[in-house]
C-alpha positions in Angstrom: 39.9 21.1 -13.3 37.6 19.8 -16.0 37.2 16.5 -14.2 36.1 18.2 -11.0 33.5 20.3 -12.8 32.1 17.1 -14.4 31.8 15.4 -11.1 30.1 18.4 -9.6 27.5 18.5 -12.4 26.8 14.8 -12.1 26.4 15.2 -8.3 24.0 18.1 -8.7 21.9 16.1 -11.3 21.8 13.1 -8.9 20.7 15.2 -6.0 18.0 16.8 -8.1 16.7 13.4 -9.3 16.7 12.0 -5.8 14.7 14.9 -4.4 12.2 14.7 -7.3 11.8 11.0 -6.6 11.3 11.5 -2.9 8.7 14.2 -3.6 6.8 12.0 -6.0 6.8 9.1 -3.6 5.5 11.1 -0.7 2.9 12.9 -2.8 4.4 16.4 -2.6 3.6 18.4 -5.7 5.0 21.7 -6.6 2.9 24.3 -8.4 -0.8 25.2 -8.5 -3.1 22.3 -7.8 -6.3 24.2 -7.9 -7.6 22.0 -10.7 -7.2 18.8 -8.8 -9.8 17.7 -6.3 -8.7 16.7 -2.8 -11.6 14.2 -2.5 -11.9 10.5 -3.1 -14.5 9.4 -5.6 -16.1 6.0 -4.9 -19.0 3.9 -6.2 -21.0 1.8 -3.8 -22.7 -1.3 -5.0 -26.0 -1.3 -3.2 -26.8 -5.0 -3.5 -23.3 -6.4 -2.6 -22.2 -3.6 -0.3 -18.8 -3.3 -2.0 -16.9 -0.1 -2.8 -14.7 0.6 -5.7 -12.7 3.7 -6.6 -14.1 5.6 -9.6 -11.5 5.8 -12.4 -10.3 9.3 -13.2 -11.7 9.2 -16.7 -15.1 8.0 -15.7 -17.8 10.5 -14.9 -20.4 8.3 -13.3 -20.9 4.9 -11.6 -22.2 1.7 -13.2 -25.9 0.7 -13.0 -26.9 -0.4 -9.5 -24.1 1.7 -7.9 -24.3 5.0 -6.0 -21.7 7.8 -6.3 -20.0 8.7 -3.0 -17.4 11.5 -2.4 -15.1 11.4 0.6 -13.2 14.6 1.5 -9.6 14.0 2.5 -9.4 17.4 4.2 -11.1 17.1 7.6 -10.8 19.2 10.7 -10.3 17.9 14.1 -12.7 19.2 16.7 -12.2 19.7 20.4 -12.7 16.8 22.8 -16.3 16.4 24.1 -17.4 16.5 27.7 -16.8 13.4 29.9 -19.8 11.2 30.3 -21.4 10.3 33.6 -19.9 7.5 35.8 -21.4 4.1 35.2 -23.1 1.9 37.8 -21.0 -0.1 40.2 -20.3 -3.7 39.2 -21.5 -6.8 41.2 -19.3 -8.2 44.0 -17.0 -11.0 42.9 -17.2 -14.6 44.2 -15.3 -15.6 47.4 -11.7 -16.8 46.8 -10.4 -20.3 47.8 -8.8 -20.8 51.3 -5.1 -20.4 51.4 -2.6 -23.1 52.3 -1.6 -23.7 55.9 1.5 -21.9 57.1 4.7 -23.7 58.3 5.3 -24.5 62.0 6.9 -21.7 64.0 10.3 -22.0 65.8 10.7 -23.0 69.4 10.2 -20.3 72.0 12.7 -19.0 74.5 13.2 -21.0 77.8 11.0 -19.8 80.6 12.2 -18.5 84.0 12.6 -21.0 86.8 9.6 -21.5 89.0 9.4 -20.8 92.8 10.6 -23.5 95.2 7.9 -25.9 96.2 6.8 -26.8 99.8 9.1 -29.3 101.5 7.6 -32.6 102.8 9.2 -33.5 106.1 
């Protein structure tokens, strides 16, 4: 009986650890996350045109960089109206002539002709 109880406890602990690991890997967090920002903080180097993520402990960008915030929560709007039809394209060039076909089979024999005039 004691051996079964120990196995059950170990199994429960393993299941709990697995679910916590999956939640951490997928980014699911339990509890209140009101203090955390759902935006991405970036610094844009104006001269080079490069972006870098602002570290969590930093409050501002370096000299020559501009601070940019991207919101990760966006809403999808409805599809827009269809645009007008474009103009017709130009006609294509004429294609090359095809190869000659094979000879046909012989036709059926014709009917006998009328008798000719006799020469006497």
